[in-house]
Phi, psi and omega in degrees: 000358186252025177290147174295151178292150184301147176308319184303326185293337187237012184235017191306109174060023177288141178290144182264149179297151162286130182304332183280351182291147179283114190296311186293320180302319180294316186296316186287339181269352182074026187244017177266119179303143187300315181303321181282337172289323179293324178293318178292319178294315178298329179288319176300317175303309181303329177276000178092011185247073175294320181297318176301315179296327175292325176292327182287323177297320182294317178291328179293316183296327178291321189251006184230148170241144181195142182296340176256030178297333180296332174291327176286324176296321183297311184296324177294321184293324183290321174302310176307316178302311175296332174280357173084006176276072189296317176299318178292321179293321175301322180293316179303316181290321183293327174294317180297322179283334173297325182275327186216080187305337180267012181286101188297312180295329183290321178298314181305302184297315176308316181297318186296312179299321179291318177296317182298330181271008180080012187259069187295316185300310179299326177299307171308317178299321176299311179291332178295325178300327180279325178289334175298343184267013185303320188249020177288171181294325172246087184295155181288151176301141188298320184293334176285317172309305179301321181293320181293318177295326173293319176300309179306313179301318177303309187294321175295322180295316178295330179270008180057026168267077193293320185295318176292328182293309181298321177299311185296315186289322178298320178296321178293324181282336168295322173293314181218094180287356179270044183242089186296322179295330176282325175299321183298316179294316185297324178293312186288331174290323175296323169303305184298331177277353188051049174266107187247143353287153179302316178269109178241158185290139174225143183298135172076006185233121177270165181300324179295325175303312183299312184300316185287333178273348183298133180288156175305315182300319181292323179298325179302332185260355185260329188213150168261027179261113185295332178293314178301321175298320177294309179303314178302321183292320181293315179301314181299311182295323182297319185269347184261318190245112177260058185264139179253125187291140171224161182237083180293331184270120189256001183249153181275333180203150170256168183237057178279160178298325170239144177289136184266119181248122177245136174247134178246133185194141167258017184243020179282068190199195175284088186211155184310314183292320180295333174286337183264337185300315181310314179301314179300313181297317176310328188276352177281130180288108183282353172286338187247336189230135174246129198249130181241141173252126166254101194260125168234033176291141161287117184298120175266003172069021181269159179295323183299319177293319177303314178291323181294315181293333180289351181270354174268146177288326184215139176239121181250104178291128176231017183297324185267005182265150171283164180305320182287322176296322179294314183296325178295322177296323177296317179298314180297328184279358185049053174295132180281317179226126174251140183233120178270123187264016183242312188061239177259017180283167182296137180087008186294155172230076188289341183303336185285315188282331176303338181278351184048064182287347184227157182297325177233142181221138179208182184234160178196142165069313197294323180218119190266062177192178181287149179274337190071004181270126190279357185268358178255133184267329183213166174231132179276122180203192181226170186290340177276321179290325182223084170295162185308322185294345183256344184298333182299341178266016178242136169300324191264146179277140183290133168252105189281133162254155176284142180080207178272141178290337175283112185286099184290140186252154183298165180297148181285133178262159171064036182278141176293137185284134179237135180252163181293324176306318186294324181253011169086022179263141173301139189295320188255016184279158168272100194273118178252111185259144176210098186244025176283165175314130190300334186286347174280348181283129173250161179301314183303311178292324182291325175296329180291311182302323176296313178304315184296318179300320176292322186282328185253097190299330184258022179277156174224132182260126183244114189235163181274132174270087186278320177199160182298325181292314183297312179304310177298326181290314183300323183286325175300315181298321181291319178299327177292337178265009173055047174259168176284111184294338175301341189259006167249117188248129176249136174230142179298158176293153181218179178296160186302311190290321176289328173309310179298324178293319181296330186296331184290352179270349178279145169275332176207145178254129178270111177286157176260156184215133018264008173254092177303160171279150180246282182296323182288328176296321172312306181299320179298317175295317179301319182290337183085016184270126171303139186245113177264129186217151173247135177247162184218225188252003184245155174301320183290340180265004180241011175295321173297322174300312178305312183290312179294330177292320178290344183250007181057039178248045184296344181297342184260011180267133179226154183237008173207162179296323183286324173299317178303311181294310185294322178299325179291315180292319186279343184238015185305317182283350181264343181293121175234151181268122180206148181296135185274154173282115184253119185279158173297146173256137177209151179214137180247121181269068185255115183240000000 
């Protein structure tokens, strides 16, 4: 949205300069026609001389008066924004708006540069000035209004102000209901806010429209239907990625002394994927495999990231590279097997894999569902998570590991002791913890938890206080179930080590369904806490089955909500905290 305005809009019938005239002298004399100045500036930019173009704009603005001067300020601001000079770009947009207060695109761009500088309140205010003109005598163009509202919604979503985000996006959809990307965000925000039902009626938008716009990640938590998840992935890839497949790698296999395995990720840090990877990497036979990291992670500066990177034989930073440049590095390294650790999760770079830089390409961990992308050959899984009859709903062929495809890690040592009193839990209560991402909580599962509170008099439900909107909504849902509100405890998020220490205060951990916990379930097993899980027909709903089958804890497996409820009620006194038997993780990349 920060491209300069077209030359035609600011050059109507302006006379052109004679080429021999001195540009600087004309600028200082205020005699350079606007059209010719813009032409010079655009030529300088196209030749890679952005600073010179910026200076040209500044000189012209200093020495010239013109009724369209606000347009020049805007173009100058756009150039400064592209150059990363945000404070100067902000000033330019403010100058444009001082001359033309109704200049919609300047409001949009001003909000963007304010956001980039961390001034989120001011950014929303800038867009709000535009949305406030909806009912003015000369209303703003609809596309400008929806752009402003969508930015407001996005920023509120980023700040976990979900109620405000939903309000902004619903206003945008009232103006233009044919915005599939906005519907996509609206659906997932309702999940994250625990606004139930997730699909609610909106003018001009059918339920089918909502389903087709639902993101693959949201669909994992909405349904246990593998076909719906496959269709969601296909629809998302079709509308999101305009990628053309190429085959950079021309060989079917290399013949190195060790097979070269590459992992591409932006989550090599304190992240769910980053916490599970060490066990996986330790399980690779280094006599057979040479391991490469293609890393585009934003460095979090943690010890965990440093240790994780040290487990690779080679680390290639690709954060500043284009997808093609990254793919060319992979090709030059003659990688035999490339593994994408994102799939359809946030931060994914599918453009790398669409270029086929390696003979074999697959996915793992980052997205527990089919990607719908034709350039992936395999998905790393296990026979419990994806039995053969479910494989037909994946674009990728299963590459099976023995045991669980979730690489369980040894218990955390040297954890700081945390007491129930310190976190506000009753000393003698039966504590049921549920700390998965809040969008995984469904009304059906929450209803089971409410029944458990009613049936077990000394029980407490312990949840994450993720954000004010979701916490208040969950409390409201609980009130409708007529439970004792004092027996629902919310705790704010904390660091990973303290989180693992807090887990030990639970008597049982309540898994979510149809989107089971993965990395969190690993932490539960490490803490020695019983994990109750329900499994279904999708890989993401069978992570708990995968984990518990590998640790011989089948007593906690259920295949229905009634069984889930009954198993806790009937075995409450038998649940004991004990270290689980964790098998070694190993994988063979044999094709």
